[in-house]
C-alpha positions as CSV (number, residue, x, y, z in Angstrom):
1,M,40.4,-97.4,-61.5
2,R,40.5,-94.3,-59.4
3,R,40.1,-90.9,-61.0
4,I,41.8,-88.0,-59.6
5,F,40.3,-84.6,-60.0
6,T,42.3,-81.6,-59.9
7,A,41.1,-78.0,-59.5
8,D,42.4,-75.0,-60.9
9,P,44.1,-73.0,-58.4
10,A,42.4,-69.9,-59.7
11,C,39.1,-71.3,-58.7
12,Y,40.1,-71.7,-55.1
13,R,41.1,-68.1,-55.3
14,H,37.8,-67.2,-56.3
15,V,35.9,-69.2,-53.7
16,G,38.1,-67.8,-51.0
17,L,37.4,-64.4,-52.1
18,V,33.7,-64.8,-52.1
19,A,33.7,-66.4,-48.7
20,F,35.8,-63.5,-47.4
21,I,33.3,-60.9,-48.9
22,V,30.5,-62.8,-47.2
23,V,32.3,-62.8,-43.8
24,I,32.9,-59.0,-44.1
25,L,29.3,-58.4,-45.0
26,C,28.0,-60.4,-42.1
27,T,30.4,-58.8,-39.6
28,S,29.4,-55.4,-40.9
29,A,25.7,-56.1,-40.7
30,A,26.1,-57.4,-37.1
31,S,28.1,-54.4,-36.0
32,Q,25.6,-52.0,-37.5
33,E,22.4,-53.4,-36.1
34,P,23.2,-52.7,-32.3
35,A,24.4,-49.2,-33.2
36,K,21.0,-48.5,-35.0
37,G,19.1,-49.7,-31.8
38,V,21.1,-47.4,-29.6
39,T,20.5,-44.4,-31.8
40,Q,16.7,-45.1,-31.9
41,D,16.6,-45.5,-28.1
42,S,18.5,-42.3,-27.3
43,K,16.4,-39.9,-29.4
44,P,13.3,-40.3,-27.1
45,Q,15.3,-39.9,-24.0
46,E,16.8,-36.6,-25.2
47,S,13.4,-35.3,-26.3
48,K,11.8,-36.2,-23.0
49,T,14.7,-34.5,-21.0
50,Q,14.2,-31.4,-23.0
51,E,10.4,-31.4,-22.4
52,E,11.1,-31.9,-18.7
53,K,13.4,-29.0,-18.6
54,K,10.7,-26.8,-20.3
55,D,8.1,-28.0,-18.0
56,A,10.4,-27.3,-15.0
57,Q,11.3,-23.8,-16.3
58,G,7.6,-23.1,-17.0
59,T,6.7,-24.1,-13.4
60,R,9.5,-22.0,-11.8
61,K,8.9,-19.0,-14.0
62,P,6.4,-16.5,-12.2
63,T,3.5,-15.0,-14.0
64,F,3.3,-12.0,-11.8
65,T,5.5,-9.9,-9.3
66,L,3.8,-8.2,-6.3
67,T,5.5,-5.7,-4.1
68,V,3.8,-4.2,-1.0
69,K,5.3,-1.4,1.0
70,T,3.9,0.1,4.1
71,K,6.2,3.1,4.6
72,P,5.7,6.0,4.3
73,I,2.3,4.9,3.2
74,L,0.7,1.6,2.1
75,N,1.4,1.1,-1.6
76,L,1.5,-1.7,-4.1
77,S,3.4,-2.6,-7.3
78,L,2.4,-5.3,-9.5
79,K,3.6,-6.6,-12.9
80,A,1.5,-9.5,-14.2
81,E,1.4,-11.2,-17.7
82,K,-1.6,-13.4,-18.2
83,A,-1.7,-14.2,-14.5
84,K,-4.8,-15.7,-12.8
85,L,-6.7,-13.2,-10.8
86,S,-7.2,-15.8,-8.0
87,E,-3.5,-16.3,-7.6
88,V,-2.8,-12.5,-7.6
89,T,-5.5,-11.7,-5.0
90,E,-4.5,-14.7,-2.9
91,Q,-1.0,-13.0,-2.5
92,I,-2.6,-9.6,-1.9
93,S,-4.6,-11.1,0.8
94,K,-1.6,-12.8,2.4
95,R,0.5,-9.6,2.4
96,L,-2.1,-7.2,3.5
97,K,-3.6,-9.7,6.0
98,V,-7.1,-8.9,4.7
99,P,-9.7,-11.3,3.3
100,V,-10.3,-11.0,-0.4
101,F,-13.5,-12.2,-2.1
102,L,-14.0,-13.0,-5.8
103,G,-17.4,-12.7,-7.4
104,P,-19.1,-15.1,-9.7
105,G,-16.9,-16.1,-12.7
106,M,-13.9,-14.3,-11.5
107,D,-11.9,-17.3,-10.4
108,H,-10.3,-18.0,-13.7
109,Q,-10.0,-14.5,-14.9
110,L,-6.5,-13.7,-16.5
111,I,-4.9,-10.2,-16.1
112,S,-2.0,-8.6,-17.7
113,I,-1.1,-5.2,-16.1
114,E,1.8,-3.3,-14.8
115,F,1.7,-0.5,-12.3
116,S,4.1,0.9,-9.6
117,E,3.8,2.2,-6.1
118,L,-0.1,2.9,-6.2
119,T,-2.1,3.4,-2.9
120,L,-4.6,0.7,-2.2
121,E,-7.8,2.0,-3.8
122,P,-6.2,3.0,-7.3
123,A,-4.2,-0.3,-7.4
124,M,-7.2,-2.5,-6.6
125,Q,-9.3,-0.7,-9.2
126,F,-7.1,-2.0,-12.0
127,L,-7.8,-5.6,-11.1
128,A,-11.6,-6.0,-11.7
129,P,-14.6,-4.0,-13.2
130,E,-16.2,-3.5,-9.7
131,V,-14.2,-3.4,-6.6
132,Y,-15.5,-2.8,-3.0
133,I,-13.4,-2.3,0.2
134,D,-14.8,-2.4,3.7
135,Y,-13.0,-0.3,6.2
136,E,-13.0,0.3,10.0
137,I,-12.3,4.0,10.7
138,N,-11.2,4.6,14.2
139,M,-11.8,8.2,15.1
140,A,-8.9,8.3,17.5
141,A,-6.3,10.8,16.4
142,G,-3.4,9.5,14.3
143,T,-5.1,6.4,12.9
144,Q,-5.7,5.4,9.3
145,P,-8.7,3.5,7.9
146,R,-8.1,-0.3,8.2
147,P,-9.3,-2.4,5.4
148,L,-11.4,-5.4,6.6
149,G,-12.2,-7.0,3.3
150,I,-11.8,-6.5,-0.4
151,F,-14.4,-7.6,-3.1
152,F,-13.6,-8.2,-6.8
153,Y,-16.8,-8.4,-8.7
154,P,-17.7,-8.5,-12.5
155,L,-19.5,-5.7,-14.1
156,N,-23.3,-5.2,-13.4
157,Q,-23.1,-7.6,-10.4
158,S,-25.1,-6.8,-7.3
159,P,-23.0,-5.6,-4.4
160,P,-21.7,-8.1,-2.0
161,A,-23.6,-8.8,1.3
162,N,-22.2,-7.3,4.5
163,A,-19.7,-10.2,5.4
164,V,-16.8,-8.7,7.2
165,V,-18.0,-5.9,9.4
166,P,-18.1,-7.2,13.0
167,G,-21.0,-6.6,15.3
168,N,-24.0,-8.7,16.5
169,T,-25.6,-6.3,18.8
170,Q,-27.6,-3.3,17.9
171,S,-28.9,-0.4,20.2
172,M,-32.4,0.9,19.3
173,L,-33.7,4.4,19.4
174,V,-37.4,4.4,20.3
175,E,-39.2,7.8,19.9
176,G,-42.3,9.2,18.3
177,N,-43.3,12.4,16.7
178,T,-46.2,12.6,14.4
179,E,-44.7,15.7,12.8
180,D,-41.5,14.0,11.6
181,G,-40.9,14.7,8.0
182,V,-43.3,17.6,8.0
183,E,-41.7,20.9,7.0
184,P,-42.5,23.8,9.3
185,E,-44.8,26.4,7.6
186,T,-45.2,29.2,10.2
187,D,-42.4,31.3,11.8
188,A,-43.4,29.9,15.1
189,E,-42.8,26.4,14.0
190,K,-39.5,27.2,12.2
191,K,-38.3,28.9,15.4
192,K,-39.3,25.9,17.5
193,L,-37.5,23.5,15.2
194,E,-34.4,25.6,15.2
195,E,-34.5,25.6,19.1
196,E,-34.6,21.8,19.3
197,P,-31.7,20.5,21.3
198,L,-30.7,17.8,18.6
199,R,-31.2,18.0,14.9
200,I,-29.6,15.5,12.4
201,L,-29.7,15.7,8.6
202,Y,-28.0,13.6,6.0
203,E,-28.2,14.7,2.4
204,N,-26.0,14.1,-0.6
205,Y,-23.5,12.0,1.5
206,Q,-23.1,15.0,3.8
207,L,-24.1,15.2,7.4
208,S,-25.3,18.1,9.6
209,V,-25.5,17.9,13.3
210,K,-26.8,20.6,15.8
211,A,-26.5,19.4,19.3
212,K,-27.0,21.4,22.6
213,H,-25.6,19.5,25.5
214,Q,-27.0,16.1,24.3
215,P,-25.7,12.6,25.4
216,L,-23.3,11.1,22.8
217,P,-25.2,7.8,22.7
218,L,-28.4,9.6,21.8
219,V,-26.6,11.6,19.1
220,L,-25.2,8.4,17.5
221,L,-28.5,6.7,17.7
222,K,-30.2,9.6,15.9
223,I,-27.4,9.6,13.3
224,G,-27.9,5.8,12.8
225,D,-31.6,6.3,12.5
226,E,-31.0,9.0,9.8
227,L,-28.6,6.9,7.8
228,G,-30.5,3.7,8.3
229,I,-27.6,1.7,9.9
230,P,-27.1,-0.2,13.1
231,V,-25.5,1.4,16.1
232,D,-23.7,-0.4,18.8
233,I,-23.4,1.3,22.2
234,S,-20.8,-0.9,24.0
235,Y,-20.6,1.0,27.3
236,E,-22.5,3.7,29.2
237,S,-20.8,6.9,28.1
238,T,-21.1,10.1,30.0
239,E,-19.8,12.2,27.1
240,M,-22.0,15.2,26.1
241,V,-22.1,16.9,22.6
242,D,-22.4,20.5,22.1
243,T,-21.6,21.2,18.4
244,V,-22.9,22.6,15.2
245,I,-21.7,20.7,12.0
246,N,-22.9,21.9,8.7
247,K,-22.7,19.7,5.7
248,L,-19.6,17.8,6.2
249,P,-18.7,14.3,4.6
250,L,-19.8,11.7,7.0
251,E,-16.4,10.7,8.2
252,D,-15.3,14.2,9.1
253,A,-18.6,15.0,10.8
254,I,-18.3,11.8,13.0
255,R,-14.7,12.7,13.8
256,H,-15.9,16.0,15.3
257,L,-18.1,14.1,17.9
258,S,-15.7,12.0,19.8
259,P,-12.4,9.9,19.4
260,N,-14.3,6.8,20.9
261,I,-16.3,6.2,17.8
262,K,-15.6,3.6,15.2
263,L,-17.3,4.0,11.8
264,F,-17.5,1.1,9.3
265,V,-17.9,2.1,5.7
266,R,-18.0,0.4,2.2
267,A,-16.1,2.2,-0.6
268,D,-17.4,1.5,-4.0
269,L,-14.4,2.3,-6.2
270,Q,-16.1,2.3,-9.5
271,H,-18.8,4.9,-8.5
272,A,-16.5,6.7,-6.1
273,E,-19.1,6.4,-3.2
274,R,-18.8,5.6,0.3
275,R,-21.7,4.0,2.2
276,A,-22.0,3.8,6.1
277,L,-22.4,0.3,7.4
278,R,-22.3,0.5,11.2
279,L,-21.5,2.9,14.0
280,V,-19.8,1.7,17.2
281,L,-19.3,3.5,20.5
282,A,-16.4,1.7,22.2
283,E,-14.8,2.0,25.5
284,P,-11.7,4.4,25.6
285,A,-9.4,1.6,26.9
286,K,-10.4,-0.7,23.9
287,M,-9.9,2.2,21.5
288,T,-6.4,2.9,22.9
289,Q,-5.4,-0.9,22.6
290,Q,-6.5,-0.9,18.9
């Protein structure tokens, strides 16, 4: 005998409702999972892009601005905020076409400074505790001292060696006098000394010259001997010197002797001193070309 089971229609309705809810939940979960994955992937990409923009902006943003003008006179303007001294001086070297040297430990120094339209020496003095500038001074009329090298050194460091002043030759003055350095005592000795055709004295950075019809090369050699610096006589000059110079600064005194002389000096900016390095007697044609 067969038994026939009948189900309550309400029961089917409950089962269908449960299945429908399960389908909806599965569909909702399936649709949410990919969205969550996209959200997680997009966040790192946006953060990375922002970091790249910051890096790019940081690279492009200058840490200093340098302006160099040559007219009416050489002057410099600088605005730096935690800039590397090595980078600033590299640009100074390129703009001035002058070699720049950094002393021990100065490569990674950072500077923050601002100045406007300063001439060379005051401007350079702001950049390091001790600054030296080597110059070539052409005694021809209308010429300005030409910087040959700039040295930035830390405090209490020994001055740099002579690295940029040209000259491999040196003329020598050979003479002898057993009375050199002995002050005259009698009136006769003083009169004899005063009548000497050539007298050179250098004291307190001032030069005195008394020359009576003396060859210019001889005068320069005597000056070099008094200063303790080398002298280059590059040609046979016939110039004669008749002059009396009394206690003038070295550059001014040399300028009175001849326009064919070049004087090389080192300016110590911290101590406001200028020390002679070399004297050169050049041919007039070469002086004109330079």
